[in-house]
C-alpha positions, -999 to +999 in steps of 0.1 A: +785+282+254+821+266+248+830+233+234+850+206+251+870+198+221+893+220+213+897+216+178+859+226+169+865+257+185+877+276+156+842+268+141+825+272+168+835+305+169+823+307+133+786+297+141+782+326+166+787+345+133+768+327+109+737+329+134+741+361+136+743+364+097+719+341+086+695+330+119+658+338+107+667+350+073+640+349+044+655+353+011+635+362-019+639+333-040+621+339-067+642+365-076+674+364-093+697+380-073+679+365-041+684+332-050+723+340-057+724+354-022+707+322-006+728+298-026+761+319-013+750+318+021+743+276+020+775+274+005+794+290+030+771+271+057+778+241+042+818+245+036+818+250+080+793+221+080+823+193+053+854+209+074+837+201+108+830+164+099+862+163+081+881+173+115+860+150+135+872+116+115+906+129+114+908+134+154+886+101+159+910+082+138+934+079+162+907+068+189+892+043+164+923+025+163+926+029+201+894+015+205+899-015+179+931-023+200+913-023+233+883-044+214+910-073+198+928-076+233+901-076+250+888-105+231+919-121+230+920-119+271+885-129+276+893-161+254+923-173+275+898-163+306+874-185+293+893-215+287+899-213+324+867-205+336+845-229+313+858-265+324+850-252+360+820-238+352+810-269+332+818-291+365+798-267+388+769-266+363+768-304+357+766-302+397+738-281+399+725-301+374+726-332+392+713-315+425+684-300+401+674-334+386+677-346+420+656-322+435+634-325+408+630-361+410+623-356+449+596-334+437+583-354+413+588-386+442+566-366+464+542-352+442+538-391+428+530-399+468+506-375+472+487-386+441+490-419+452+477-410+486+450-388+471+441-412+447+438-440+474+418-417+495+392-408+464+390-448+458+385-454+495+360-426+494+341-433+465+343-476+482+324-460+510+301-443+492+291-469+469+291-490+502+266-461+517+244-459+486+240-494+481+232-495+521+203-470+512+196-488+477+189-523+502+167-501+530+150-484+502+138-521+487+136-535+522+110-498+529+093-506+492+089-547+504+076-538+536+055-512+523+040-537+492+032-565+522+014-539+543-004-530+510-014-566+503-026-568+542-041-541+542-059-550+506-067-583+517-084-571+546-103-547+530-113-576+507-128-596+536-139-566+552-160-563+515-170-600+516-183-600+553-206-569+548-218-581+517-225-615+535-241-595+558-262-577+538-270-606+517-280-622+554-299-595+562-319-595+528-326-631+529-341-627+564-359-601+547-371-620+521-381-644+544-399-616+565-414-607+532-428-645+522-440-652+560-461-620+562-474-629+525-478-667+536-498-654+569-516-622+545-530-653+521-537-671+556-560-640+566-576-641+534-586-676+536-592-673+575-620-643+561-632-663+529-638-691+555-656-667+576-674-650+547-687-693+537-695-699+571-717-669+574-733-680+539-739-714+553-758-701+579-776-676+557-785-710+537-794-732+571-815-701+582-831-700+550-831-742+551-843-739+585-885-740+574-882-766+556-867-789+576-853-799+612-828-820+599-814-804+577-815-772+600-796-792+629-772-811+602-767-774+591-757-761+626-734-790+632-721-781+602-720-746+610-701-753+645-677-777+633-666-751+604-662-726+633-644-743+653-620-753+631-618-719+616-612-708+655-588-734+652-568-725+622-570-686+635-550-696+668-525-720+649-521-687+624-520-663+649-493-684+672-477-687+641-475-653+638-457-647+672-433-675+668-427-656+639-420-626+650-402-637+684-382-658+658-377-622+637-367-607+672-340-632+682-324-632+642-318-595+646-303-594+683-282-622+668-272-597+636-267-572+665-246-587+688-226-604+654-224-570+638-206-553+672-184-586+675-172-580+639-172-542+632-170-528+670-135-516+667-142-499+634-143-461+642-165-457+613-191-475+630-191-463+666-222-447+670-238-477+655-223-500+682-228-476+706-263-474+699-269-514+698-249-519+731-275-493+745-305-511+730-288-545+743-288-528+777-323-519+779-337-555+768-314-569+795-327-547+822-363-554+808 
């Protein structure tokens, strides 16, 4: 390889000889002769290297001076150019900054306008939602009030129905107690009648027994017996008539209670079968 620097040609030529002489050589530096030979080789190569460095500095010194002059003159001319350029540059930059400020101000104004519109839209939306929530709440409260009113009406109706049913049960129980009292009274009268009949028979036996003793006593006894018999028959007939009237009254009361039940509870689905049976019974009685 040939160097482009003419001044380095001698050293480069020597480099070829040095490479051939020393490249890859291993010196036996453990011996005196080997160490001496190594030192001589190093000194020879170092001489060429230091000579090359001195030559480089000598060759480069004018170039360095030229570069310094070039740089100093460039800095001087650049300073004068900048003195002319900077005032113009400042004017341009000021105008550009003014335009940038106007642009950023316009952008900020537009952003503020958009933010104001968005805020107004959000406020309007929140107001609309608040009104809707208020309307929903009013409707809910209205429905709750209607529900409470309906529940109160149902409760009152339920209480009235329970009161009516309780009153009907009480009337039925009272009628049953009355009927039971009348039956007990009739039974008592029947017992009295039987007792009276037994008394009559006993009196007749007494009359028969006394018949032998005296006729007048027999006639009196017979008369008493007839009177007693008539009275007993009359009482029995009256008791029978009262029993018939009581039964008729019970039937009349029962029919009235059935009619009242149909009138009051005929529309309740739970009593539909009962109402149907009552109406069928009423129809049969009307045909009879």
